[in-house]
C-alpha positions in Angstrom: 39.9 -6.1 -64.2 39.5 -2.7 -62.6 39.1 -2.5 -58.8 38.6 0.7 -56.8 38.8 0.8 -53.0 36.7 3.3 -51.0 39.1 5.2 -48.8 37.0 4.9 -45.6 36.6 1.1 -45.6 35.4 -0.7 -43.7 32.0 1.0 -43.9 30.1 0.9 -40.7 26.3 1.2 -40.5 25.2 2.3 -37.1 21.9 1.5 -35.5 19.8 4.5 -34.4 20.3 5.4 -30.7 17.7 3.9 -28.3 16.2 6.8 -26.2 17.2 6.9 -22.5 14.8 8.2 -19.8 17.0 10.2 -17.5 14.4 11.5 -15.0 10.7 11.0 -14.4 8.5 12.6 -11.7 4.8 12.7 -11.0 2.3 15.1 -9.3 -0.7 13.8 -7.3 -4.2 15.1 -8.0 -5.1 18.0 -5.8 -8.0 16.1 -4.3 -9.1 12.6 -3.6 -10.6 11.2 -6.8 -9.4 14.3 -8.8 -8.1 14.2 -12.3 -5.4 16.9 -12.4 -2.4 14.8 -11.7 0.7 15.0 -14.0 3.8 13.1 -15.2 7.0 14.9 -16.2 9.6 13.1 -18.4 13.2 14.0 -19.2 14.9 11.8 -21.9 17.9 11.9 -24.1 18.1 10.9 -27.7 17.2 12.1 -31.2 13.7 13.1 -32.5 11.8 11.9 -29.5 8.1 11.4 -29.0 6.2 10.2 -25.9 3.2 8.1 -24.9 1.4 6.8 -21.8 0.0 3.7 -23.4 2.3 2.9 -26.3 -0.2 3.7 -29.1 -0.7 7.5 -29.2 2.5 9.5 -29.2 3.2 13.2 -28.7 6.1 15.6 -29.0 5.5 17.1 -25.6 7.2 15.2 -22.7 4.7 16.2 -20.0 1.3 14.5 -19.4 -1.5 16.3 -17.6 -5.1 15.8 -16.4 -4.3 12.4 -15.0 -6.1 10.4 -12.3 -4.2 8.6 -9.5 -3.1 5.2 -10.8 -0.2 3.4 -12.4 1.0 4.3 -15.9 3.7 3.1 -18.3 5.6 5.9 -20.1 7.0 5.1 -23.6 9.7 7.1 -25.3 10.7 6.4 -28.9 12.8 7.7 -31.8 10.2 9.0 -34.2 12.5 8.2 -37.2 13.1 4.7 -36.0 9.9 3.6 -34.2 11.4 0.2 -33.1 14.0 2.2 -31.0 11.8 2.5 -27.9 12.2 2.4 -24.1 9.6 2.3 -21.4 9.3 2.7 -17.6 6.3 2.3 -15.1 5.4 5.3 -13.0 2.8 5.8 -10.3 0.6 8.9 -9.9 -0.1 8.6 -6.2 -3.3 9.5 -4.4 -3.4 13.0 -2.9 -2.5 13.8 0.7 -6.3 14.1 1.3 -6.7 10.5 0.5 -3.6 9.3 2.5 -4.3 11.4 5.7 -7.9 10.3 6.3 -9.2 9.6 9.8 -9.9 5.9 10.2 -10.7 4.4 13.5 -10.8 0.6 13.7 -10.0 -0.3 10.1 -11.4 -3.7 9.0 -9.3 -6.3 7.2 -11.7 -7.8 4.7 -9.1 -10.1 3.1 -8.9 -12.4 6.2 -9.7 -16.0 5.2 -11.4 -14.9 1.9 -11.0 -17.0 -1.3 -7.6 -16.4 -2.9 -5.8 -17.8 -5.9 -2.4 -17.4 -7.5 -0.6 -17.9 -10.8 1.2 -21.0 -9.7 2.4 -22.8 -6.5 5.9 -23.9 -5.3 5.9 -26.5 -2.6 3.0 -26.1 -0.2 3.0 -22.3 -0.5 -0.7 -22.1 -1.4 -2.5 -18.8 -1.9 -4.6 -19.0 1.3 -1.4 -18.7 3.4 -1.2 -15.0 2.4 -4.5 -14.1 4.1 -4.8 -16.6 7.0 -4.0 -14.0 9.7 -0.4 -15.3 10.2 2.1 -12.6 9.4 5.1 -14.9 9.9 6.5 -16.2 6.6 9.5 -18.5 6.9 8.6 -21.6 4.9 6.6 -22.8 2.0 7.3 -26.5 2.4 5.6 -29.3 4.3 2.8 -29.1 6.9 4.4 -26.0 8.6 4.2 -23.9 5.4 3.2 -20.3 6.4 3.6 -18.2 3.3 2.3 -18.2 -0.3 4.9 -18.9 -2.9 4.6 -19.0 -6.7 7.0 -20.7 -9.1 9.8 -18.7 -10.7 8.6 -17.1 -13.9 7.3 -13.9 -15.6 4.4 -12.0 -14.1 3.6 -14.0 -10.9 0.4 -12.8 -9.2 -1.9 -13.4 -6.2 -5.6 -12.4 -6.0 -8.3 -12.3 -3.3 -12.1 -12.0 -3.6 -13.4 -9.9 -0.7 -16.9 -11.2 -1.5 -18.4 -7.7 -1.3 -17.9 -4.3 -3.0 -16.4 -1.8 -0.5 -14.5 1.4 -0.4 -10.8 0.3 -0.4 -8.7 2.5 1.9 -5.4 0.7 1.9 -3.4 -2.6 1.8 -0.7 -3.9 4.0 1.8 -6.4 2.6 4.0 -8.4 4.9 7.2 -9.7 3.3 8.6 -13.1 4.1 10.3 -13.4 7.4 14.1 -13.9 6.9 17.4 -12.2 7.3 18.5 -13.0 3.8 18.3 -9.8 1.8 18.4 -11.8 -1.5 15.1 -13.5 -0.6 13.5 -10.3 0.8 14.4 -8.4 -2.3 12.4 -10.7 -4.5 9.2 -8.8 -3.5 9.9 -5.7 -5.6 8.5 -3.7 -8.6 4.9 -4.9 -8.4 1.4 -3.6 -9.1 -1.6 -3.6 -6.8 -4.8 -3.9 -8.9 -8.4 -3.7 -7.7 -11.7 -3.9 -9.4 -15.4 -4.2 -8.6 -15.6 -7.1 -11.1 -13.3 -10.1 -11.3 -9.8 -9.3 -12.7 -9.2 -11.4 -15.8 -5.7 -12.9 -15.2 -5.6 -14.2 -18.8 -5.0 -10.7 -20.0 -1.5 -9.2 -20.1 -0.6 -6.9 -17.2 -0.1 -3.9 -19.4 -3.7 -4.4 -20.7 -5.1 -4.6 -17.2 -3.3 -1.4 -16.2 -4.9 0.5 -19.1 -8.4 -0.9 -18.3 -10.6 1.9 -17.0 -12.5 -0.6 -14.8 -9.3 -1.6 -13.0 -7.5 0.7 -10.5 -3.7 0.2 -10.3 -0.9 1.4 -8.1 2.8 0.7 -8.8 5.3 0.0 -6.1 8.9 0.7 -7.2 11.9 -1.0 -5.8 12.3 -3.7 -3.1 9.7 -4.0 -0.3 10.5 -3.8 3.3 9.3 -6.1 6.1 5.8 -4.4 5.9 4.5 -2.0 3.2 1.4 0.0 3.6 -0.1 1.3 0.3 -3.0 3.8 0.1 -5.8 2.8 -2.3 -7.6 6.1 -2.2 -11.1 4.9 -1.2 -11.5 3.3 -4.6 -14.5 0.9 -4.9 -13.6 -2.7 -5.3 -14.2 -6.3 -4.5 -11.2 -8.1 -6.1 -7.6 -7.2 -5.2 -4.5 -8.5 -7.1 -0.8 -8.2 -6.5 1.3 -8.8 -9.7 5.0 -8.7 -10.3 6.1 -6.3 -13.0 9.0 -8.6 -13.9 10.1 -12.2 -13.5 10.8 -14.2 -10.4 8.8 -16.0 -7.7 6.1 -14.0 -5.8 6.1 -14.8 -2.0 4.4 -12.9 0.8 3.7 -13.8 4.4 0.3 -11.9 4.6 -1.9 -9.4 2.8 -4.4 -7.3 4.6 -7.0 -5.2 2.7 -8.6 -2.4 4.7 -11.8 -0.5 4.6 -12.8 2.1 7.2 -16.1 1.5 8.8 -18.6 4.2 9.6 -17.6 6.1 12.7 -19.1 4.9 16.0 -21.9 6.9 17.6 -20.4 8.9 20.5 -22.9 10.2 23.1 -22.9 14.0 23.5 -21.8 13.8 27.1 -18.6 12.0 26.2 -15.6 14.3 26.0 -12.3 13.6 24.2 -9.9 15.7 26.3 -7.0 17.4 24.5 -3.8 15.8 25.6 -0.4 17.2 26.3 2.4 16.9 28.9 0.1 17.3 31.9 -3.2 15.6 32.9 -6.5 17.5 32.7 -8.7 16.4 35.6 -11.3 19.1 35.2 -14.1 17.0 33.8 -17.0 16.1 36.0 -16.9 12.6 37.5 -20.3 11.6 36.2 -19.1 11.4 32.6 -17.1 8.6 30.9 -14.1 10.7 29.9 -10.4 10.2 29.8 -7.1 11.9 29.5 -3.8 10.5 28.2 -0.4 12.1 29.0 2.3 12.8 28.2 1.8 12.9 24.5 4.3 12.4 22.8 5.8 10.1 25.3 9.0 8.2 26.1 8.8 4.8 27.7 5.1 4.7 28.6 2.1 6.9 28.7 -0.6 7.2 31.4 -4.4 7.0 31.0 -6.7 8.6 33.6 -10.3 7.4 33.4 -12.8 9.9 34.8 -16.3 8.7 35.9 -17.7 5.3 36.2 -14.9 2.7 35.6 -17.5 -0.1 35.2 -18.8 1.4 32.0 -15.5 1.1 30.3 -15.3 -2.3 28.5 -11.8 -2.1 26.9 -8.8 0.0 26.0 -7.1 -1.0 22.8 -3.9 0.2 21.1 -3.6 -0.2 17.3 -0.7 0.7 15.0 -0.9 2.6 11.7 -1.8 -0.6 9.8 -4.8 -1.1 12.1 -3.4 -4.1 13.9 -4.0 -4.5 17.6 -0.7 -4.3 19.5 -2.0 -3.9 23.1 -5.3 -4.3 24.9 -6.7 -4.0 28.4 -10.0 -5.7 28.8 -11.6 -4.7 31.0 -9.6 -2.0 32.8 -9.4 -2.6 36.6 -8.1 0.8 37.6 -8.8 4.4 36.8 -5.1 5.1 36.3 -3.3 2.8 33.8 0.0 2.8 31.8 0.5 1.6 28.3 3.1 1.5 25.5 6.1 0.3 27.5 6.8 -2.6 25.1 5.8 -0.8 21.9 8.4 0.4 19.4 8.5 4.1 18.5 5.7 5.2 16.2 2.2 6.6 15.8 -0.7 4.7 17.5 -4.4 5.1 18.0 -5.7 4.4 21.5 -9.4 3.3 21.5 -11.7 3.4 24.6 -14.9 1.4 24.2 -18.1 1.3 26.2 -21.5 0.2 24.9 -21.9 1.3 21.3 -19.5 4.3 21.8 -15.9 4.5 20.8 -13.5 7.2 21.9 -10.0 7.5 20.4 -6.8 9.5 20.6 -3.7 9.6 18.5 -0.5 9.1 20.5 3.2 9.2 19.5 6.0 7.2 21.1 9.3 8.9 20.4 11.6 6.3 22.0 
């Protein structure tokens, strides 16, 4: 018997290296509704090719002529197609879409029909659009937040019952000091469509559907997250986890901006600053607000007939009312003392008219 030993034993067969995505960035379209967005990918590995949908691959790592929505980038070793990695990325709406003027946004999700993938305890779907932004419990008669069971791809969906221009969505996380519970709301998609969203289809299929608009939120959500939807038309809105775990939220508000109120020609919106401007004639319903920005509180001076003014309302950037005076009983009023620092809109209403000013509290 003759036996020969190979000098490099043992012989090791190495698997091909799985590509690694080292950096990814995106560029918004130059205009609202535009299609010139882009995604730039940097990856390490051998003989790489790239895809946005997992079916058509290219050697170039950049993707252009993209609309604002969520995508999934795939990178694979061309010599070993099973060696593949992927990552979701969001092409955001342009600044033009985000910085739109919107006075008195309307929350269309309030008390509309809602469903979810599953339910844990008494955390039914309707608790996420009942107007209560407190979310401390999903058990018993005091349950105040929706809660799905633990699993892959939990989702929540609301039917707005009308097709509208969707401007934005506000998502209120559960109310707790435990970061481990707060961090469950992370890495999710906001989907919207004019027709019902088929929840029997896989999430990746829904994202690629041209009839479904999608926005990806990366990382853990804070107490409240406001996400622009870019004036996309829609009736159904769905929030879906990209990974596994329970989905729980205290409240979901879906906003559309109504047509602007008709303002009579003799109504003047005075430029504000550090000093009051009292130069307007007393026979007009006009007002001034100063100082702006302000510390502590700001002052409103109403010029003209006080009886015509029905209310003064302060709303935050999410469109929620945070202070109201109805009706005002004096021509000189103060507001904002109890408000946290931030940007607010002050609305003055009389008849069918609505005047508004942006105001900033710095501390």
